[in-house]
GUMIMI-98287 format. One line per 10 residues: for each residue x, y, z of N, C-alpha, C, CB. Coordinates in pm, whole numbers, plus 50000, padded with zeros to 5 digits. Last residue first. Glycine has a CB too. Layout:
BEGIN
X/Y/Z/X/Y/Z/X/Y/Z/X/Y/Z; ... $
! end
This chain:
BEGIN
95262/51413/84411/95163/51307/84404/95228/51170/84412/95082/51320/84277; 95488/51568/84403/95413/51566/84529/95307/51458/84531/95348/51701/84553; 95562/51535/84136/95646/51478/84241/95568/51465/84370/95771/51565/84262; 95357/51675/84010/95371/51531/83985/95453/51465/84094/95435/51506/83848; 95411/51932/84105/95281/51871/84132/95289/51720/84116/95174/51928/84040; 95660/51979/83996/95647/51971/84141/95517/51904/84180/95655/52109/84202; 95588/51989/83722/95681/51886/83771/95668/51867/83921/95826/51922/83735; 95419/52213/83719/95367/52081/83680/95455/51970/83732/95354/52071/83528; 95600/52411/83795/95484/52383/83881/95425/52246/83849/95377/52492/83865; 95772/52406/83574/95824/52373/83708/95710/52338/83803/95904/52491/83765 $
95604/52493/83370/95655/52357/83366/95705/52313/83504/95769/52345/83263; 95562/52757/83459/95448/52667/83443/95495/52522/83445/95373/52698/83313; 95820/52857/83444/95754/52852/83575/95636/52756/83571/95708/52992/83617; 95866/52839/83164/95944/52759/83257/95877/52746/83393/96082/52820/83274; 95749/52996/82972/95667/52885/83023/95740/52804/83130/95626/52794/82908; 95936/53172/82889/95819/53229/82957/95732/53120/83020/95736/53311/82860; 96118/53027/82739/96146/53051/82882/96025/53104/82959/96260/53148/82896; 96108/52824/82502/96005/52917/82550/96022/52943/82699/95863/52862/82521; 96268/52621/82417/96291/52753/82358/96191/52858/82406/96285/52743/82208; 96162/52399/82542/96290/52451/82590/96313/52593/82539/96405/52359/82547 $
95934/52358/82382/95918/52392/82524/96045/52455/82579/95880/52268/82606; 96051/52286/82142/95972/52409/82148/95954/52454/82292/95835/52388/82082; 96165/52041/82219/96251/52154/82182/96176/52286/82187/96309/52132/82042; 95935/51888/82260/96025/51914/82373/96113/52035/82343/96112/51791/82403; 95838/51881/82000/95755/51940/82106/95841/51975/82227/95641/51844/82146; 96044/51746/81871/96018/51885/81835/95935/51955/81942/95948/51893/81700; 96013/51492/81980/96132/51569/82012/96112/51717/81981/96253/51515/81936; 95774/51419/81854/95777/51428/82000/95897/51513/82045/95784/51287/82065; 95858/51413/81589/95755/51510/81628/95756/51530/81779/95617/51463/81582; 96041/51202/81609/96086/51334/81566/95987/51441/81608/96108/51337/81414 $
95877/50988/81674/95977/51032/81771/96027/51172/81739/96095/50934/81775; 95737/50970/81432/95664/51002/81555/95761/51053/81662/95588/50877/81607; 95952/50896/81269/95880/51020/81241/95803/51065/81365/95783/51001/81122; 96021/50650/81375/96118/50758/81380/96052/50893/81355/96229/50734/81279; 95788/50507/81309/95820/50531/81450/95921/50644/81464/95873/50403/81515; 95812/50502/81030/95698/50569/81091/95728/50601/81238/95572/50483/81080; 96049/50350/81007/96043/50485/80950/95930/50564/81014/96023/50479/80797; 95976/50103/81123/96076/50187/81189/96070/50331/81138/96216/50130/81167; 95628/50021/81143/95752/50033/81064/95847/50133/81128/95720/50074/80919; 95520/49911/81473/95503/49988/81350/95634/49989/81271/95458/50133/81380 $
95576/49794/81712/95528/49705/81606/95506/49779/81474/95399/49638/81649; 95871/49947/81852/95739/49885/81863/95704/49798/81745/95635/49990/81879; 96155/50031/82045/96099/49990/81917/95967/49917/81937/96198/49902/81839; 96122/50291/82296/96165/50160/82250/96096/50125/82118/96134/50052/82356; 96033/50516/82421/96144/50531/82327/96196/50398/82274/96257/50606/82393; 95695/50421/82441/95798/50513/82488/95906/50530/82383/95858/50464/82619; 95493/50254/82354/95627/50199/82356/95733/50293/82415/95667/50161/82219; 95170/50120/82400/95254/50242/82403/95398/50204/82432/95201/50344/82509; 95183/49784/82255/95118/49893/82324/95202/50019/82318/95090/49855/82469; 95499/49611/82252/95355/49612/82228/95290/49722/82311/95293/49475/82262 $
95809/49595/82087/95731/49645/82200/95583/49657/82162/95786/49782/82248; 95953/49309/81951/95876/49430/81924/95792/49471/82044/95787/49410/81802; 96104/49079/82039/96155/49171/81937/96084/49304/81929/96148/49105/81805; 95985/48910/82219/96124/48947/82243/96172/49060/82151/96213/48826/82225; 95734/48867/82110/95742/48939/82238/95885/48981/82270/95688/48851/82350; 95626/48765/81874/95742/48854/81868/95763/48931/81998/95726/48950/81752; 95345/48674/82046/95396/48695/81911/95506/48802/81912/95282/48737/81815; 95229/48663/82293/95355/48590/82275/95422/48623/82142/95329/48440/82284; 95101/48979/82407/95093/48863/82319/95229/48795/82312/95044/48903/82178; 95014/49104/82727/95108/49096/82616/95083/48968/82538/95253/49101/82668 $
94669/49194/82807/94796/49121/82829/94888/49132/82706/94768/48972/82860; 94482/49435/82915/94532/49395/82783/94667/49326/82801/94546/49519/82687; 94197/49442/83122/94341/49421/83110/94376/49379/82968/94390/49314/83212; 93935/49685/83060/93985/49547/83073/94137/49543/83060/93922/49457/82966; 93894/49981/83262/93919/49917/83132/93966/49775/83155/94024/49998/83050; 93846/50053/83524/93767/50119/83420/93787/50060/83281/93800/50264/83417; 93790/49843/83798/93885/49884/83692/93808/49936/83571/93977/49766/83650; 93685/49906/84084/93615/49874/83960/93700/49926/83845/93470/49937/83957; 93752/49996/84335/93794/49862/84293/93714/49814/84173/93781/49763/84409; 93900/50322/84391/93785/50231/84385/93837/50098/84333/93670/50289/84293 $
94040/50610/84558/94050/50482/84488/93917/50407/84490/94159/50396/84549; 94045/50947/84496/93982/50844/84579/93983/50714/84499/93836/50885/84620; 94125/51153/84330/94218/51104/84433/94152/51013/84535/94282/51222/84505; 93912/51160/84143/93935/51271/84236/94018/51226/84357/93801/51329/84283; 93914/50818/84122/93842/50938/84077/93862/51044/84184/93688/50909/84052; 94100/50524/84018/94065/50633/84109/93985/50742/84039/94191/50693/84170; 94193/50330/83838/94157/50289/83975/94116/50403/84067/94272/50218/84036; 94258/50419/83584/94200/50286/83598/94137/50263/83735/94306/50181/83573; 94375/50664/83621/94253/50659/83541/94182/50524/83555/94285/50685/83394; 94603/50591/83763/94496/50664/83833/94366/50661/83754/94538/50808/83858 $
94749/50461/83555/94712/50391/83678/94595/50460/83748/94831/50383/83772; 94781/50672/83367/94707/50551/83333/94659/50480/83458/94793/50458/83248; 94939/50848/83517/94809/50892/83467/94722/50772/83432/94827/50984/83343; 95164/50689/83549/95086/50727/83666/94947/50772/83625/95158/50838/83746; 95252/50667/83280/95213/50547/83355/95132/50580/83480/95337/50469/83395; 95298/50938/83189/95213/50842/83117/95162/50733/83209/95288/50780/83002; 95459/51054/83395/95340/51122/83342/95245/51023/83276/95381/51229/83242; 95675/50875/83436/95576/50899/83541/95446/50954/83481/95631/50996/83646; 95884/50836/83267/95754/50785/83224/95646/50797/83332/95767/50641/83183; 96114/50959/83375/96085/50969/83232/95940/50936/83199/96176/50878/83154 $
96110/50895/83648/96110/51034/83605/96068/51050/83460/96246/51095/83626; 96118/50618/83631/96005/50682/83698/95996/50828/83656/96017/50669/83851; 96361/50574/83501/96237/50538/83435/96117/50605/83499/96220/50387/83436; 96632/50709/83448/96541/50725/83560/96401/50700/83504/96554/50868/83627; 96947/50566/83349/96811/50612/83323/96738/50630/83454/96736/50512/83233; 97225/50566/83408/97175/50516/83280/97035/50559/83248/97181/50368/83278; 97253/50485/83753/97311/50544/83633/97252/50482/83507/97463/50526/83633; 97174/50401/84003/97070/50430/83904/97123/50491/83776/96969/50523/83963; 97331/50367/84221/97321/50252/84131/97228/50279/84012/97270/50130/84208; 97305/50588/84376/97437/50565/84317/97436/50450/84217/97538/50538/84426 $
97053/50556/84479/97069/50650/84369/97204/50633/84301/97054/50793/84419; 96909/50264/84566/97036/50336/84577/97055/50426/84455/97154/50237/84590; 96660/50140/84765/96687/50201/84634/96808/50291/84647/96563/50281/84582; 96655/49850/84952/96705/49988/84950/96728/50032/84806/96836/50000/85032; 96426/49655/85137/96505/49673/85017/96536/49821/85000/96431/49617/84891; 96361/49452/85421/96384/49584/85364/96468/49575/85237/96453/49675/85466; 96115/49250/85568/96233/49255/85482/96242/49392/85415/96227/49142/85374; 95886/49204/85701/95995/49264/85778/96124/49274/85698/96019/49184/85904; 95612/49297/85475/95694/49203/85552/95796/49279/85637/95765/49104/85457; 95288/49408/85427/95428/49448/85433/95503/49352/85525/95441/49594/85484 $
95044/49267/85216/95100/49272/85351/95246/49315/85342/95086/49134/85422; 94753/49298/85039/94896/49327/85035/94943/49344/85178/94927/49455/84949; 94498/49057/84945/94553/49164/85027/94702/49180/85002/94527/49139/85174; 94191/48967/84768/94325/48946/84821/94373/49063/84903/94422/48919/84709; 93958/48998/84635/93948/48972/84777/94082/48944/84841/93856/48857/84802; 93998/49073/84379/93967/48932/84400/93948/48897/84547/94078/48846/84342; 94080/49334/84412/93947/49310/84355/93903/49166/84379/93946/49341/84205; 94344/49299/84495/94244/49349/84591/94102/49318/84542/94260/49500/84612; 94454/49229/84248/94448/49129/84354/94348/49171/84461/94588/49108/84417; 94437/49472/84119/94361/49360/84065/94351/49245/84165/94425/49310/83935 $
94617/49618/84271/94476/49657/84272/94389/49544/84219/94454/49784/84190; 94857/49485/84202/94808/49484/84340/94659/49518/84346/94887/49582/84427; 94881/49551/83929/94869/49411/83970/94808/49403/84110/95008/49340/83966; 94921/49827/83959/94802/49778/83890/94776/49631/83924/94818/49794/83737; 95168/49818/84077/95057/49872/84155/94924/49831/84091/95066/50025/84166; 95320/49722/83868/95307/49638/83987/95196/49687/84079/95438/49633/84063; 95319/49931/83687/95247/49809/83652/95224/49721/83774/95323/49732/83546; 95478/50149/83746/95341/50148/83798/95264/50020/83768/95266/50264/83741; 95676/50183/83442/95657/50177/83586/95508/50166/83618/95718/50302/83655; 95677/50163/83156/95798/50137/83234/95772/50113/83382/95892/50250/83219 $
95424/50153/83019/95551/50158/82946/95668/50110/83033/95577/50299/82896; 95111/49989/83008/95214/50053/83088/95347/50045/83013/95225/49987/83228; 94967/49833/82833/94955/49978/82819/95050/50056/82909/94815/50020/82848; 94981/49563/82890/95075/49617/82790/95069/49769/82776/95048/49554/82657; 94974/49457/83220/94896/49521/83114/94993/49592/83019/94792/49622/83173; 95112/49151/83332/95127/49296/83315/95040/49345/83199/95275/49333/83292; 94871/48893/83415/95007/48948/83408/95006/49099/83390/95084/48884/83295; 94614/48790/83447/94655/48839/83316/94795/48895/83306/94562/48941/83273; 94531/48661/83669/94481/48798/83652/94537/48864/83526/94516/48882/83775; 94665/48418/83640/94519/48419/83636/94463/48559/83616/94463/48361/83765 $
94935/48487/83678/94889/48449/83545/94736/48456/83534/94938/48307/83511; 94929/48545/83954/94980/48643/83858/94929/48614/83717/95134/48645/83859; 94844/48299/84055/94761/48418/84071/94800/48524/83970/94773/48473/84214; 95067/48142/83984/94934/48108/83931/94841/48229/83942/94874/47987/84006; 95267/48253/84135/95273/48267/83990/95138/48235/83927/95383/48176/83932; 95198/48431/84429/95181/48307/84354/95190/48334/84204/95047/48240/84389; 95450/48667/84533/95313/48622/84511/95312/48492/84434/95232/48729/84437; 95627/48934/84667/95624/48788/84651/95479/48745/84638/95694/48716/84770; 95745/49243/84543/95636/49164/84599/95646/49017/84565/95503/49218/84551; 95884/49507/84555/95947/49376/84553/95851/49273/84613/96082/49377/84632 $
95622/49660/84714/95755/49687/84660/95834/49557/84669/95827/49803/84739; 95264/49737/84703/95383/49652/84723/95510/49710/84665/95359/49518/84662; 95046/49952/84895/95103/49910/84768/95234/49833/84790/95126/50031/84677; 94740/49991/85061/94882/49960/85072/94930/49905/84938/94909/49859/85187; 94493/50236/84952/94542/50099/84971/94694/50089/84983/94496/50013/84857; 94438/50535/85153/94445/50465/85024/94514/50330/85044/94521/50551/84919; 94464/50646/85397/94331/50592/85366/94331/50519/85232/94228/50704/85364; 94712/50756/85416/94693/50625/85479/94554/50567/85456/94718/50636/85626; 94893/50915/85198/94750/50906/85228/94721/50767/85284/94662/50934/85101; 95156/50901/85119/95124/50983/85235/94979/50978/85277/95161/51120/85208 $
95077/50841/84783/95182/50851/84885/95141/50947/84996/95313/50896/84822; 94818/50650/84698/94855/50791/84699/94953/50811/84815/94728/50884/84713; 94873/50383/84762/94835/50419/84626/94861/50567/84603/94687/50385/84598; 95172/50354/84959/95028/50372/84948/94995/50408/84804/94976/50481/85047; 95446/50369/85043/95382/50246/85000/95230/50251/85018/95439/50128/85076; 95553/50609/85139/95547/50587/84995/95469/50464/84952/95685/50578/84942; 95532/50600/85424/95487/50715/85346/95458/50676/85202/95592/50826/85349; 95630/50367/85526/95505/50418/85584/95448/50534/85504/95528/50463/85727; 95874/50331/85384/95760/50242/85361/95629/50298/85414/95787/50108/85427; 96116/50448/85396/96008/50528/85338/95877/50449/85327/96048/50579/85200 $
96407/50461/85570/96282/50385/85561/96170/50477/85514/96246/50321/85699; 96708/50528/85406/96598/50585/85484/96470/50504/85463/96574/50733/85447; 96896/50426/85230/96909/50395/85372/96799/50447/85460/97036/50447/85421; 96806/50518/84978/96939/50554/85029/96950/50538/85179/96973/50696/84990; 96499/50436/85075/96564/50520/84975/96696/50569/85033/96474/50640/84932; 96312/50135/85118/96408/50233/85169/96465/50311/85051/96522/50163/85251; 96017/49955/85165/96095/50041/85077/96185/50136/85155/96003/50121/84986; 95970/49611/85236/95956/49750/85276/96059/49835/85199/95976/49765/85431; 95809/49360/85029/95922/49414/85105/95891/49558/85145/96054/49407/85023; 95489/49198/85052/95577/49302/85001/95698/49323/85092/95502/49432/84986 $
95294/48951/84935/95379/48984/85049/95490/49076/84999/95438/48855/85115; 94976/48915/84836/95101/48974/84790/95178/49013/84915/95077/49097/84694; 94750/48640/84832/94833/48733/84908/94949/48785/84825/94885/48665/85034; 94589/48435/84764/94559/48566/84707/94637/48677/84779/94408/48595/84714; 94641/48209/84905/94697/48214/84771/94661/48344/84697/94648/48095/84691; 94735/48179/85224/94643/48259/85143/94701/48274/85004/94616/48398/85209; 94885/48116/85457/94801/48016/85390/94693/48084/85305/94736/47921/85493; 95059/48258/85614/94926/48316/85592/94830/48217/85526/94937/48442/85505; 95296/48121/85608/95223/48126/85735/95082/48181/85719/95300/48210/85835; 95407/48162/85356/95343/48033/85385/95258/48038/85511/95449/47925/85398 $
95515/48420/85398/95410/48397/85298/95335/48268/85330/95471/48389/85156; 95712/48364/85591/95601/48453/85623/95484/48431/85527/95646/48600/85617; 95881/48197/85446/95814/48146/85566/95696/48233/85607/95913/48136/85682; 95963/48375/85237/95899/48245/85209/95819/48196/85330/96004/48141/85168; 96081/48592/85377/95967/48611/85288/95891/48481/85266/96013/48668/85154; 96291/48463/85518/96187/48537/85589/96062/48552/85503/96238/48676/85631; 96439/48355/85304/96385/48268/85409/96270/48336/85482/96496/48229/85509; 96509/48590/85172/96420/48494/85106/96361/48394/85205/96494/48420/84995; 96683/48728/85350/96553/48784/85311/96457/48683/85251/96574/48895/85214; 96913/48707/85525/96830/48590/85489/96690/48635/85444/96819/48492/85609 $
96907/49041/85647/96975/48913/85632/96873/48800/85608/97061/48883/85756; 96811/49326/85464/96777/49232/85571/96848/49100/85545/96623/49211/85581; 96846/49476/85244/96910/49526/85365/96878/49437/85486/96867/49669/85393; 96900/49424/84895/96836/49385/85021/96916/49439/85138/96822/49231/85031; 96910/49693/84656/96974/49582/84726/96894/49549/84852/97122/49616/84762; 96852/49832/84326/96815/49808/84465/96906/49699/84523/96665/49767/84478; 96866/49845/84057/96933/49952/84132/96893/49948/84280/96898/50090/84071; 96720/49649/83928/96864/49631/83938/96939/49751/83996/96919/49599/83804; 96429/49520/84097/96493/49615/84006/96643/49611/84029/96437/49759/84026; 96178/49256/84102/96278/49341/84165/96325/49445/84062/96398/49257/84218 $
95909/49031/84178/95970/49129/84090/96067/49218/84167/95862/49215/84023; 95880/48691/84240/95899/48823/84302/95968/48915/84203/95982/48812/84432; 95680/48393/84277/95762/48484/84198/95771/48619/84268/95705/48499/84054; 95634/48051/84337/95630/48186/84393/95727/48274/84316/95665/48185/84546; 95689/47829/84190/95548/47857/84216/95529/47996/84276/95490/47752/84309; 95952/47877/83941/95901/47852/84076/95752/47880/84085/95976/47937/84178; 96032/47957/83691/95998/47816/83709/95936/47787/83845/96120/47731/83691; 96000/48223/83445/96023/48175/83581/95975/48031/83595/95952/48265/83684; 95935/48329/83204/96046/48233/83206/96080/48185/83346/96167/48294/83143; 95748/48517/83248/95706/48399/83173/95815/48292/83166/95666/48438/83034 $
95896/48718/83368/95798/48643/83448/95758/48514/83379/95674/48728/83475; 96043/48815/83148/96111/48751/83260/96015/48665/83341/96177/48856/83350; 95836/48926/82999/95917/48818/82942/95985/48741/83054/96021/48873/82842; 95758/49128/83179/95664/49019/83146/95738/48900/83085/95556/49069/83049; 95987/49288/83177/95942/49228/83302/95848/49110/83275/95871/49332/83390; 95987/49366/82909/96098/49287/82959/96061/49217/83090/96222/49376/82980; 95754/49517/82917/95756/49395/82837/95872/49305/82877/95765/49428/82687; 95833/49729/83076/95725/49642/83123/95721/49511/83045/95590/49714/83112; 96051/49840/82913/96073/49777/83044/95959/49687/83092/96096/49882/83146; 96042/49743/82558/96023/49839/82668/96028/49767/82804/95888/49914/82652 $
96304/49542/82399/96168/49592/82416/96158/49679/82541/96068/49476/82425; 96535/49414/82342/96537/49560/82333/96397/49619/82350/96596/49603/82199; 96670/49143/82525/96557/49200/82453/96568/49351/82455/96422/49154/82514; 96816/48846/82647/96836/48973/82578/96710/49017/82504/96953/48963/82481; 96825/48717/82966/96760/48705/82835/96768/48842/82769/96610/48656/82848; 97013/48548/83213/96989/48672/83139/96928/48640/83004/97120/48753/83122; 96994/48391/83530/96982/48382/83385/96950/48518/83325/96873/48280/83346; 97131/48222/83788/97107/48359/83742/97108/48359/83590/97216/48459/83800; 97234/47995/83894/97091/48019/83917/97050/48160/83874/97057/47997/84064; 97506/48003/83841/97425/47902/83771/97275/47925/83788/97460/47765/83821 $
97617/48348/83801/97600/48223/83877/97502/48130/83807/97552/48252/84020; 97764/48470/83493/97663/48476/83597/97661/48345/83675/97525/48506/83537; 98066/48609/83385/97986/48489/83399/97889/48502/83516/98076/48366/83417; 98059/48924/83210/98114/48834/83311/98020/48715/83324/98133/48906/83449; 97936/49119/83070/98063/49071/83017/98136/48983/83120/98152/49189/82976; 97579/49099/83014/97695/49114/83102/97820/49058/83037/97669/49043/83237; 97400/49284/82769/97451/49154/82811/97572/49171/82902/97487/49068/82690; 97135/49489/82768/97279/49489/82790/97327/49357/82849/97318/49605/82880; 96854/49491/82748/96935/49506/82626/97084/49481/82644/96917/49642/82572; 96679/49233/82942/96710/49369/82901/96806/49372/82784/96769/49445/83016 $
96590/49046/83222/96570/49066/83078/96599/49211/83044/96424/49026/83035; 96678/48801/83460/96682/48941/83419/96669/48949/83268/96813/49010/83468; 96592/48580/83697/96580/48599/83553/96574/48748/83527/96453/48526/83495; 96718/48371/83946/96700/48509/83902/96691/48509/83750/96817/48600/83951; 96604/48135/84192/96663/48166/84063/96637/48313/84033/96605/48074/83950; 96651/47954/84503/96596/48061/84419/96668/48067/84286/96606/48197/84491; 96575/47783/84808/96641/47787/84677/96573/47892/84589/96638/47647/84608; 96616/47870/85144/96525/47863/85031/96604/47872/84900/96420/47977/85038; 96817/47928/85316/96784/47787/85299/96695/47766/85178/96717/47733/85424; 97062/48171/85219/96923/48137/85252/96906/47987/85237/96823/48213/85161 $
97304/48425/85217/97274/48284/85241/97128/48267/85282/97367/48227/85350; 97241/48705/84990/97314/48631/85093/97274/48485/85102/97295/48696/85225; 97142/48925/84857/97049/48818/84896/97112/48731/85004/97010/48732/84772; 97363/49072/84790/97277/49124/84897/97172/49023/84942/97209/49251/84851; 97468/48940/84571/97533/48920/84700/97447/48971/84816/97669/48991/84701; 97293/49042/84374/97297/48899/84403/97358/48873/84541/97377/48825/84295; 97363/49313/84375/97227/49272/84411/97226/49125/84453/97130/49295/84293; 97626/49283/84287/97601/49344/84418/97461/49309/84467/97617/49498/84411; 97578/49176/84036/97640/49091/84136/97630/49150/84277/97787/49067/84101; 97455/49395/83902/97386/49269/83923/97448/49182/84032/97382/49192/83795 $
97559/49637/83827/97495/49627/83959/97457/49485/83998/97372/49713/83964; 97648/49618/83569/97748/49652/83671/97692/49640/83813/97799/49794/83648; 97423/49585/83410/97497/49466/83454/97599/49494/83564/97568/49404/83337; 97150/49731/83383/97274/49778/83446/97354/49657/83498/97242/49877/83563; 96900/49662/83300/96993/49706/83197/97125/49758/83255/96930/49814/83113; 96606/49466/83335/96734/49510/83390/96829/49551/83278/96798/49399/83475; 96306/49357/83471/96366/49422/83355/96495/49486/83404/96269/49529/83288; 96311/49054/83671/96318/49199/83655/96353/49238/83513/96421/49257/83751; 96250/48807/83931/96256/48850/83791/96257/49002/83783/96138/48793/83711; 96300/48512/84111/96314/48658/84114/96330/48706/83971/96436/48703/84204 $
96127/48243/84236/96186/48300/84115/96184/48452/84125/96110/48251/83987; 96163/48002/84488/96130/48141/84455/96201/48179/84326/96171/48238/84571; 96236/47738/84472/96119/47771/84551/96072/47916/84530/96149/47749/84697; 96330/47577/84157/96353/47661/84275/96222/47688/84350/96419/47792/84234; 96382/47250/84041/96289/47362/84044/96310/47445/84170/96142/47311/84036; 96717/47168/83952/96601/47147/84038/96513/47271/84040/96644/47110/84179; 96819/47178/83608/96831/47221/83747/96703/47193/83823/96864/47369/83755 $
! end
């Protein structure tokens, strides 16, 4: 196939949403391809420019696998519970990106939640804090830039990795610009998992430890980037793995999972601590 002008990639496990997402892109003059990586193979035929790669690894690793299989010079990460809400989105994104003539640019879509524009509030490093850096959502950027800064850090399990990418671009003197293209997160499409809810504690804590002190951001990453290795990248999750299979023996991983489950069960059996847990959850949500 002819090399596309934009490659769209994602970790994805909800095949029932994929064609709705595809149709939301609509007609564009810009050629594109889609690469989704995840555990659930679709039971229908995908369009010729839509490719699926099967992997049971953790979401950030699936995203990295997808990125490494893109062919275009410009790449954009997405998610399979979103849809575009702007007509001809790829034409707008491509032409806007080119107009800046800046290879250190991340051009972001604007974030909607169930039809409500949340971009002015949520697209900051600290949500609602306009003094903190602008953060991307469905970001279009140079594949060369993405590779030069090392791609996704393997220490992220499921979310927040794209914000880490943005901060690393800022360090190089780059910028994040919000485009006129809107993407909508649809709760009705999120069946199966809530990765942000499940892994917020780990991934958000990691992100803030790398780029902030006392809720003030800085541009001196506290640890070097740890890229994913090509070795068994489709088969074994690298770094902190969450509930996905990793590089340790399965018996050992099952034992670790058992201990983690026991901690959760102990918490459930202790009603006296419910108010404490509720306060912690609300605190995380407010951040």
